[in-house]
C-alpha distance (Angstrom), angle and dihedral (degrees) to the residues before:
residue distance angle dihedral
M1 . . .
I2 3.80 . .
D3 3.79 120.0 .
S4 3.78 106.8 -129.7
T5 3.82 96.2 -168.1
T6 3.76 118.2 97.4
K7 3.80 126.7 -141.7
Q8 3.79 89.4 -101.9
D9 3.81 91.0 59.7
K10 3.82 94.6 52.2
K11 3.81 117.6 89.2
I12 3.80 115.0 -132.9
N13 3.81 110.2 -153.0
N14 3.78 96.8 -171.4
P15 3.80 109.1 26.8
T16 3.81 94.9 173.6
G17 3.81 93.5 49.2
K18 3.81 93.0 -137.8
G19 3.78 126.6 136.3
G20 3.77 130.1 18.8
F21 3.77 125.5 80.1
G22 3.80 93.1 -37.1
D23 3.80 89.8 72.9
H24 3.82 95.0 34.8
P25 3.81 111.0 32.8
E26 3.83 90.2 163.9
H27 3.84 88.4 73.5
R28 3.79 92.9 55.3
S29 3.79 116.4 111.3
P30 3.80 119.9 -141.4
G31 3.80 85.6 -136.1
G32 3.79 98.3 -133.2
W33 3.78 135.8 108.9
D34 3.79 112.9 -97.3
K35 3.80 117.5 -154.3
N36 3.81 91.2 -155.8
N37 3.81 90.0 68.0
S38 3.80 96.7 43.7
F39 3.79 115.3 99.2
S40 3.82 91.9 -170.4
Y41 3.81 91.6 53.1
W42 3.81 91.6 54.5
L43 3.82 93.0 45.2
N44 3.80 89.7 55.0
F45 3.80 91.3 43.1
F46 3.81 94.8 53.4
K47 3.82 93.0 42.2
S48 3.80 89.4 59.1
L49 3.84 95.8 52.9
T50 3.76 123.1 98.2
I51 3.81 116.5 -117.7
P52 3.84 94.7 -101.6
E53 3.83 91.3 46.9
F54 3.81 90.5 49.2
E55 3.80 93.1 50.5
V56 3.82 92.9 49.2
Y57 3.81 96.8 43.2
K58 3.81 98.5 77.4
R59 3.81 93.9 47.4
E60 3.80 92.5 51.1
H61 3.84 98.5 40.8
E62 3.81 104.5 29.9
K63 3.82 94.0 116.2
D64 3.83 92.5 50.1
M65 3.82 99.1 44.2
T66 3.81 118.8 114.2
M67 3.79 120.6 -144.8
S68 3.82 91.9 -102.6
C69 3.82 89.0 51.7
L70 3.80 91.7 49.1
A71 3.83 92.8 46.9
A72 3.81 91.4 49.7
Y73 3.82 90.5 47.9
A74 3.81 90.7 53.5
R75 3.80 93.0 45.2
V76 3.80 94.6 49.9
G77 3.81 90.5 44.8
S78 3.80 92.4 53.5
M79 3.82 95.5 43.8
V80 3.81 91.1 74.3
K81 3.81 92.6 65.6
D82 3.81 100.2 33.0
L83 3.80 121.7 57.1
A84 3.83 92.7 -161.0
E85 3.81 89.5 54.7
F86 3.81 89.7 48.8
N87 3.79 88.7 52.5
V88 3.82 91.6 53.4
V89 3.82 93.0 49.6
A90 3.80 92.6 45.6
N91 3.81 92.2 49.1
R92 3.79 91.1 48.0
T93 3.81 95.9 49.8
E94 3.81 103.9 27.4
G95 3.81 99.9 31.0
M96 3.78 133.7 -107.0
P97 3.80 117.9 -66.3
K98 3.79 113.7 -101.5
Q99 3.80 113.9 -94.2
S100 3.77 122.3 -153.4
I101 3.77 121.6 -151.9
E102 3.80 121.3 -152.7
Y103 3.76 122.2 -170.2
G104 3.76 136.5 175.2
V105 3.80 137.2 -178.2
D106 3.79 125.7 -136.7
D107 3.84 104.5 -150.0
T108 3.80 94.5 -159.6
I109 3.81 96.4 57.9
G110 3.79 101.8 20.4
E111 3.79 94.7 -132.7
I112 3.77 123.6 140.5
E113 3.79 120.2 -139.4
V114 3.80 116.6 -154.9
K115 3.81 123.5 -169.0
I116 3.79 121.3 -173.3
T117 3.77 114.7 -159.3
K118 3.79 121.6 -168.6
N119 3.77 115.4 -149.7
E120 3.79 99.6 -149.5
T121 3.74 132.6 154.6
K122 3.77 113.4 -138.9
P123 3.80 125.4 -157.5
T124 3.77 116.6 -124.4
S125 3.81 93.9 -107.3
D126 3.79 144.2 -28.5
N127 3.80 89.8 -106.7
D128 3.82 92.5 60.9
I129 3.82 90.8 58.8
S130 3.81 93.9 47.5
K131 3.80 93.6 47.2
K132 3.81 92.4 55.2
L133 3.80 91.2 56.4
């Protein structure tokens, strides 16, 4: 196919060619998703390991771990003993439980009452979780 536009018709945004990534290639992004920088990826990764694999992982990969990997390792390690920490990890990787909002209007006063109800499932106790591990 022949290009019918001439050079005069084309707009040149940077006629001098200075600046941008040509002068500073270190600022250029590869443009792809990198698992090493994804906190959610590492949370899911560590959740899927068996207990012996989890305990060995840090010793074998400590020099290669990014900060997001290290933070996820610590968070998953502490969720076994602390139910609140487990809740944070579960919400981050599985999604927050659905919340329903009920509201009503009292015509005589004009006030609005709002009730927020969390639909959560609660384990029987913290001890049950620890005993299984």
